[in-house]
C-alpha positions as CSV (number, residue, x, y, z in Angstrom):
1,M,109.9,89.6,111.2
2,K,111.7,91.2,108.3
3,I,109.4,91.0,105.2
4,A,110.3,92.1,101.5
5,I,107.4,92.5,99.2
6,L,108.4,92.3,95.9
7,A,105.8,93.5,93.3
8,Y,105.7,93.9,89.7
9,L,103.8,97.1,89.8
10,A,102.4,98.9,92.9
11,T,98.8,98.7,91.5
12,Y,98.9,94.8,91.4
13,G,97.4,93.7,94.8
14,N,97.5,97.6,96.3
15,S,100.9,96.5,97.3
16,P,101.7,99.8,99.1
17,L,98.5,99.3,101.3
18,L,99.7,95.8,102.1
19,A,103.3,97.0,103.0
20,A,101.5,99.6,105.4
21,G,99.3,97.1,107.0
22,L,102.3,94.7,107.6
23,A,104.2,97.6,109.1
24,G,101.5,98.6,111.1
25,R,101.5,95.2,112.6
26,G,104.9,95.5,113.8
27,H,106.7,94.0,110.8
28,D,110.0,95.5,109.2
29,V,108.7,96.1,105.6
30,S,110.5,96.8,102.3
31,L,108.5,97.4,99.4
32,I,110.2,96.8,96.3
33,I,108.6,97.8,92.9
34,A,109.9,96.2,89.8
35,E,108.3,98.6,87.2
36,R,107.4,102.4,87.7
37,D,104.0,102.6,88.1
38,A,101.9,104.8,85.7
39,Y,99.0,105.3,87.9
40,G,100.8,107.1,90.6
41,F,100.2,104.7,93.6
42,C,103.9,104.0,94.5
43,D,104.2,107.4,95.0
44,E,101.7,107.4,98.1
45,F,104.3,104.9,100.1
46,A,107.7,106.8,100.9
47,E,109.8,103.8,101.3
48,T,109.3,102.2,97.9
49,L,112.6,100.7,96.5
50,Y,113.1,99.7,92.9
51,A,114.2,96.3,91.9
52,G,117.6,96.2,90.3
53,G,119.1,98.8,92.8
54,P,121.6,98.0,95.9
55,D,119.2,98.9,98.2
56,A,116.5,96.5,96.8
57,R,119.2,93.9,96.8
58,K,120.0,94.6,100.2
59,A,116.4,94.4,101.6
60,I,115.7,91.0,99.8
61,E,118.9,89.6,101.1
62,A,118.2,90.5,104.7
63,A,114.6,89.6,104.7
64,D,113.1,86.6,106.6
65,R,110.2,86.1,104.4
66,I,109.3,87.5,100.8
67,V,106.0,88.4,99.6
68,F,105.8,88.1,95.8
69,V,102.9,90.3,94.0
70,A,101.8,89.1,90.7
71,M,103.8,86.2,89.0
72,P,106.3,88.5,87.1
73,A,107.7,89.4,90.4
74,L,108.8,85.8,91.0
75,T,109.8,85.0,87.3
76,M,111.0,88.3,86.1
77,A,111.7,90.7,89.0
78,L,113.5,88.5,91.4
79,P,116.2,87.3,89.2
80,R,117.1,91.1,88.0
81,A,116.7,92.2,91.7
82,T,119.2,89.5,93.0
83,G,121.4,88.8,90.1
84,K,120.4,85.1,90.7
85,A,119.9,84.2,87.2
86,N,120.4,80.5,87.3
87,G,116.9,78.7,87.9
88,E,118.3,76.1,90.5
89,Q,120.1,78.9,92.5
90,L,116.9,80.7,92.4
91,E,114.7,77.9,93.5
92,R,117.0,77.5,96.5
93,F,117.0,80.9,97.6
94,V,113.2,81.3,97.4
95,R,112.6,78.2,99.4
96,Q,114.9,79.6,102.0
97,K,113.1,82.4,102.5
98,G,109.7,80.9,102.4
99,G,107.0,83.3,102.0
100,A,104.0,83.6,99.7
101,I,103.1,84.5,96.2
102,L,99.7,86.7,95.6
103,I,98.3,86.0,92.3
104,T,97.0,89.4,91.4
105,S,97.7,89.7,87.7
106,S,96.5,88.0,84.5
107,H,100.3,86.9,83.9
108,V,99.3,83.4,85.3
109,L,97.3,82.7,82.0
110,R,100.0,83.9,79.4
111,D,101.9,80.7,80.1
112,P,100.1,78.4,82.3
113,Q,102.6,75.5,82.5
114,R,105.4,78.0,83.2
115,A,103.3,79.8,86.0
116,A,102.6,76.1,87.6
117,D,106.1,75.1,87.3
118,A,107.4,78.3,89.1
119,I,104.6,78.0,91.8
120,G,105.5,74.2,92.6
121,A,109.2,75.1,92.5
122,S,109.1,77.9,94.8
123,G,107.5,76.1,97.7
124,L,105.5,79.3,98.2
125,A,102.1,79.5,100.1
126,V,99.6,80.8,97.3
127,L,96.7,83.3,97.5
128,A,94.8,84.4,94.7
129,M,92.2,87.2,93.9
130,A,89.0,85.7,93.3
131,D,88.8,86.1,89.4
132,K,92.2,84.3,89.1
133,L,91.4,81.3,91.4
134,E,90.4,78.8,88.9
135,Y,93.7,79.2,86.8
136,C,95.8,78.5,89.9
137,P,96.8,75.4,92.2
138,P,93.7,73.7,93.7
139,A,95.5,74.6,97.3
140,A,95.4,78.5,96.5
141,G,93.5,80.6,99.1
142,V,91.6,83.6,98.2
143,Y,93.2,87.1,98.5
144,W,90.9,90.2,98.7
145,P,93.4,93.4,98.0
146,P,93.5,95.9,100.7
147,A,91.3,99.1,100.1
148,E,90.9,102.1,102.3
149,P,87.3,102.7,102.9
150,G,86.0,106.2,103.2
151,P,83.2,107.5,105.1
152,A,79.7,106.8,103.7
153,A,79.1,108.5,100.3
154,T,76.4,111.5,100.2
155,R,74.9,111.2,96.5
156,P,72.8,114.0,95.6
157,G,70.2,111.4,93.9
158,P,69.1,111.6,90.3
159,P,70.7,111.3,87.6
160,V,71.9,107.7,88.7
161,T,75.4,107.3,87.9
162,I,76.7,103.9,86.4
163,G,80.3,103.2,85.3
164,H,82.8,100.6,84.3
165,A,86.6,100.6,84.6
166,P,88.2,98.7,81.4
167,G,91.7,98.4,83.0
168,K,94.3,97.4,80.6
169,R,93.7,97.1,77.0
170,S,94.7,93.5,76.9
171,R,91.8,92.8,79.5
172,L,89.1,94.4,77.5
173,E,87.6,91.0,76.3
174,W,88.0,89.7,80.0
175,K,86.1,92.5,81.4
176,G,83.6,92.6,78.7
177,T,84.0,96.2,78.0
178,G,82.6,96.3,74.6
179,F,79.4,94.6,75.7
180,V,79.1,96.8,78.8
181,E,79.5,99.8,76.9
182,G,76.8,98.6,74.4
183,V,74.5,98.3,77.4
184,F,75.3,101.6,79.0
185,E,74.1,103.3,75.6
186,E,70.8,101.4,75.6
187,M,70.2,102.3,79.2
188,A,71.2,106.1,78.4
189,A,69.0,106.3,75.4
190,K,65.9,104.8,77.5
191,Y,66.6,106.8,80.5
192,D,67.3,110.2,79.1
193,G,68.0,112.7,81.6
194,R,67.7,110.3,84.5
195,L,71.2,108.4,84.0
196,R,74.7,109.3,83.6
197,T,77.4,106.8,82.4
198,E,81.2,106.8,82.8
199,I,84.2,105.1,81.7
200,I,86.9,105.1,84.3
201,T,90.1,104.8,82.5
202,G,93.6,106.5,82.2
203,L,93.4,108.1,85.7
204,S,96.1,108.0,88.8
205,H,95.1,105.7,91.6
206,E,93.7,108.5,93.6
207,A,91.7,109.9,90.8
208,A,90.2,106.5,90.2
209,G,89.2,106.3,94.0
210,L,87.5,109.7,93.6
211,A,85.7,108.7,90.2
212,F,84.5,105.3,92.2
213,R,82.8,107.8,95.0
214,S,80.8,109.6,92.3
215,L,79.2,106.5,91.0
216,D,76.2,104.8,92.1
217,V,76.9,101.4,90.3
218,L,79.9,100.1,88.8
219,V,80.1,97.1,86.3
220,D,83.3,95.4,87.0
221,Q,83.5,92.4,84.7
222,C,81.1,90.9,82.1
223,P,83.6,88.5,80.1
224,E,83.4,88.0,76.2
225,P,82.9,84.2,75.8
226,V,85.9,83.9,73.6
227,E,89.2,82.6,73.7
228,V,92.0,85.4,74.1
229,D,95.6,84.6,72.8
230,G,94.7,81.0,72.8
231,R,93.6,81.1,76.2
232,R,90.3,79.6,77.5
233,P,87.4,82.4,78.2
234,W,87.9,84.4,81.2
235,A,85.3,83.4,84.2
236,G,84.5,86.8,85.7
237,R,84.1,87.3,89.4
238,L,85.3,90.3,91.3
239,G,88.5,92.3,90.6
240,K,90.6,94.9,92.3
241,S,88.4,97.7,90.8
242,G,85.2,96.0,92.2
243,V,86.8,95.7,95.6
244,E,87.9,99.6,95.6
245,A,84.7,100.5,94.2
246,M,82.9,98.8,97.0
247,A,85.1,100.5,99.5
248,A,83.9,103.6,98.1
249,G,80.4,102.8,98.8
250,C,79.3,102.1,95.2
251,A,77.1,99.2,94.5
252,V,79.0,96.6,92.3
253,V,77.6,94.3,89.5
254,T,79.7,91.4,88.0
255,A,79.7,88.4,86.3
256,G,80.6,85.1,87.6
257,E,80.5,83.4,91.1
258,L,81.2,85.9,94.2
259,G,82.6,83.3,96.4
260,P,84.7,81.3,97.5
261,D,83.8,81.1,101.4
262,D,86.7,79.8,102.9
263,G,85.1,79.9,106.4
264,K,86.6,83.0,107.4
265,I,85.8,85.7,104.8
266,P,82.3,85.4,103.2
267,P,81.8,86.1,99.5
268,P,81.5,89.9,98.9
269,P,78.0,91.5,98.6
270,A,78.3,92.3,95.1
271,I,75.4,91.6,92.7
272,A,75.7,88.8,90.3
273,A,74.7,89.4,86.6
274,G,76.1,87.7,83.7
275,R,75.3,89.2,80.1
276,D,72.1,87.8,80.0
277,E,71.1,89.5,83.2
278,L,73.0,92.8,83.2
279,A,70.5,95.2,81.4
280,D,67.8,94.0,83.7
281,V,70.0,94.2,86.9
282,L,70.8,97.8,86.0
283,E,67.4,98.9,85.0
284,Q,66.3,97.8,88.4
285,L,69.0,99.7,90.2
286,I,68.3,102.7,88.1
287,R,64.5,102.4,88.6
288,N,65.3,102.2,92.5
289,P,68.5,104.1,93.4
290,A,67.7,103.5,97.0
291,D,68.1,99.7,96.3
292,A,71.7,100.7,94.8
293,A,72.6,102.8,97.8
294,A,71.7,99.8,100.2
295,A,74.0,97.7,97.9
296,G,76.8,100.3,98.2
297,E,76.5,100.5,102.1
298,R,76.7,96.7,102.3
299,G,80.1,96.5,100.2
300,R,81.3,99.0,102.1
301,R,80.8,97.5,105.2
302,W,82.1,94.2,103.8
303,T,85.5,95.9,102.9
304,E,85.7,97.7,106.3
305,K,85.8,94.4,107.8
306,Y,87.8,92.4,105.5
307,C,89.7,94.4,103.0
308,T,91.5,97.3,105.5
309,P,95.3,97.0,105.2
310,A,95.6,95.6,108.7
311,A,93.0,92.8,108.0
312,V,94.5,91.8,104.7
313,A,98.2,92.1,106.5
314,E,96.8,89.6,109.1
315,R,95.8,87.2,106.5
316,I,99.2,87.3,104.8
317,E,100.9,87.1,108.2
318,A,99.1,83.8,108.7
319,V,100.3,82.1,105.9
320,L,104.0,83.1,106.2
321,R,104.4,81.3,109.6
């Protein structure tokens, strides 16, 4: 099958790993990146095309199926890549190609009605990352992004290292970065010499992966209970950074439900902790580093089973039929 993956950024949904997984299952895959990536991920996949160029248009036209990664890939990048600016014309083209849309970014919240209309008009199968599911159509399935599990990490022991990856500036409230940093400061003062804290930001994809391997614990999301730009408060759950940290053998703590369990993929073995529980949970892991190591190993084994590029490609393949 000829599959064109059109991604807004390579980091959304770990598109290069998805492309490699589908290619490894025998498909003819083109990866089209709409925007150049500041994190260095697209450089890791040699066959990347850029939307707007003739090669990208040719790949999209020739594809049997199109996989859109993030809402802007459907609503912004596809018209630019194909020159089909007319809405009705674009709708017919997408329905002809079939395929799926992977909701991996927060753009679905910027204009929920526009997103719902675009998804409904496209006729695409919908998979969404767990922290985006409640903002998506009821029929959406779960999408866990591909990660590359490394060997079991060998950590030297004390001090215990806890970290947080804020992500983009617009998501600080959604990840609760200010609150998390405040808890880190309290823990660092209480466990002086026994604890190291790290904020992981502004790194390339490769460097961020190495940083995760240096952590014992990652706090993924602990959202602020406030509206952001008129949108309802973020629910939390587990995002891409959390999945990548688990693949690196790091214990992951996050707020919100860890599900769903769709009967095929069980919920990830992250540690659930909201704002009221976070300090106590971290304190237990600091006092008992063996528990943190065991949680990290459970997460690594889960990603080895469900988040390899081949495993994720198989799930995408199933909704493309």
